[in-house]
Each structure stands twice: as C-alpha cells, then as structure tokens.
Residue, then its C-alpha position, 0 to 999 in steps of 0.5 A: x750778304x754785305x753790300x757796298x754802296x759808293x755815293x757822290x756829292x754833286x750839285x743838287x739836280x734842281x739847281x740851275x748850273x752856272x758857269x764861272x766867270x773865268x770859264x774854268x768850271x761850274x760854280x759850286x760856292x754857295x750852291x746846294x749840294x746833295x747825293x747823286x740821284x743814281x746813287x740814291x737809287x743804289x742806296x735805296x736798293x741796298x736798303x730794300x735788300x736788307x729789309x727783305x732779309x737778303x742782305x745783312x749789312x750796307x756800307x756806304x763809301x764816298x771820296x772827296x772833301x770833308x763836306x762829303x760826310x753830309x752825303x754819307x750821313x744821308x745814306x745812313x739816314x736812309x738805312x746804311x749801317x756804316x760809312x767810310x769817307x776817303x778824304x781828299x781835296x783833289x778832283x778824283x777821276x773815274x779810274x782812280x775812284x775805281x782803284x780806291x773802291x777796289x781797295x775798299x772792296x778788298x778790305x770790306x769783303x762785300x758780296x756785292x757793290x751797288x752803285x749809280x750808273x753815272x754821276x750827274x756832274x761829269x756824266x762819265x759812266x765809267x767807274x762801275x765798269x772799271x771797278x768790275x774789270x779791276x776786281x775781275x767780277x761780273x757786272x750788270x749795268x743800267x739795272x731797272x730790276x734786281x732779284x737775288x736768288x741762289x747766289x746770283x743776281x737776276x738783273x733786268x737792264x735797259x738797252x736801246x732795243x728794250x729790256x735785257x735780263x742777265x744772271x750774274x753770280x755774286x760777288x758782282x757789280x750792279x749799276x742802277x738806272x732811274x726806273x729801279x726804284x723810288x728813293x725814300x725820304x730820310x725821316x727826322x728820327x733816322x737822321x738823328x740816328x745816323x749821327x751816331x752810326x760809325x763813320x770812318x775817315x781815311x785817305x787815298x794813301x791809306x789804300x795805296x792809291x796815288x791820285x793822278x790828273x789825266x784830263x785837263x778842262x780847257x774851258x767851260x761855256x754856257x750853251x748858245x741861246x736858242x732863238x725864239x720860235x715863230x707861229x705860221x698860219x698854215x702848213x704850206x707856209x711851214x713847209x716853205x720855211x723848212x725848205x727855203x729858210x731852214x733848208x732841212x727838207 
C-alpha cells in the first residue's frame, strides 16, 4: 500500500499571531513556521501504518514557496520516504490545492491519501472533501482511529453526538483529527537522513492547473479587547448585575 500525505507550512501554533499594520493580513516576516499540526498527525499515522507493515511507501507533498521544502524534510525525518514540492509564490485556495493533489494522485497512484482535516492558518476544512469529490473516492473525515483490514479502512470519526465508525474501501481519503495519535519528534539522525531522501520539485503548470484567485481578503483586524472582570461579594449581587447591567437574564 502506498500512502500520499499532503502537508502545509503554517505559522507555528505556539506563536501569537500579529496583524500587519496595514490590515492586509497577518505578519509572517521573521515568524517561526512549522508543519500544520493536523498534517503532522497525518504523517505520523502514515508512518505508523508503514512500520506495522500495512503500508510500503509514504510520499509527502506540499504546495508553496521554496521554504516549504523545510516542511517536507521534516515529514521525511518523521519517516516519509520521498517528497514532492509543487513550487509557487501565489496563495493557493483549497479548490486549486485539491486540483493539484488530484493530478499528483493520478501520477503517483497511491492507495490512500491521509491528510489533516484543516490548516490552522485559514481553517477552511475543505481540501480533503474536494479532493475526494474530484477523484470519486470514498472519504472519512475527522478520524480519531484508523484500522486497515481486508482492503478497507475502518475509521472512527468524531461527530457532535459522539463517535461514528465507517468502513471505507480503498482507495480513499482520510482526514485526521487531534486525538488520532501523538506525532513523534524527528531525531537528529533521521533529520540528517532526510537530507538525502528524494525530493522532486515541480510547478502547478506541470500538472495542468492554473491557479485562480476567487476570494479577496478585504481587511484583517485584531479581535476587540475584552474588559476585565469584577469580583462580587455574594450571589444576590451577581444575579442583580446579570439582570440589570448585563441584561442576560
């Protein structure tokens, strides 16, 4: 079984995001970047399937500027075998990402695509579903457990009412949720080995995809600052303030 794992370079989740002074977006200059946390979980799951003997090859793929190769090297240090970098300096929206990934799937012929359910920068949560539609493959989103057996993926997914278990025939798309696994730290020897693993660079045009801008960001603002709370001496005072000042009861 061959697994394709798309990954994305985003602002590190520990970094406090700052809005640009001209309100055109968020500041990324001199800001720590890393692999999208949900994609880390996807790479970890793919590598675990390989270590268990279920999968034979893990291919990481990313779309973006040249610095995105660092993210691919991280994926290979975690255990991915090879990587593909589709280089572009243009912001790529989910539909075009899905179109490019569809072309990569047709080229690489994987049995499964495991990817993060969403990226923490735009929170779109669209690419996996769009890719499944374009390919005509089955999909299981928000996976918290994956078991491969008899040519199918048994996926436990998180829904509002609890857990739902699906059986999806391969080839299929699986998007990962936070509770699926705990991603490993790449060891120094594996980081060094990753530098020698194959990394192929291509462009969107190589896959016949023309990137289009469909959404324009008009303005980005910080959320309004919350006023500090107060301490009340007793329950009666609290109820009075909720009723007469906050007017929520």
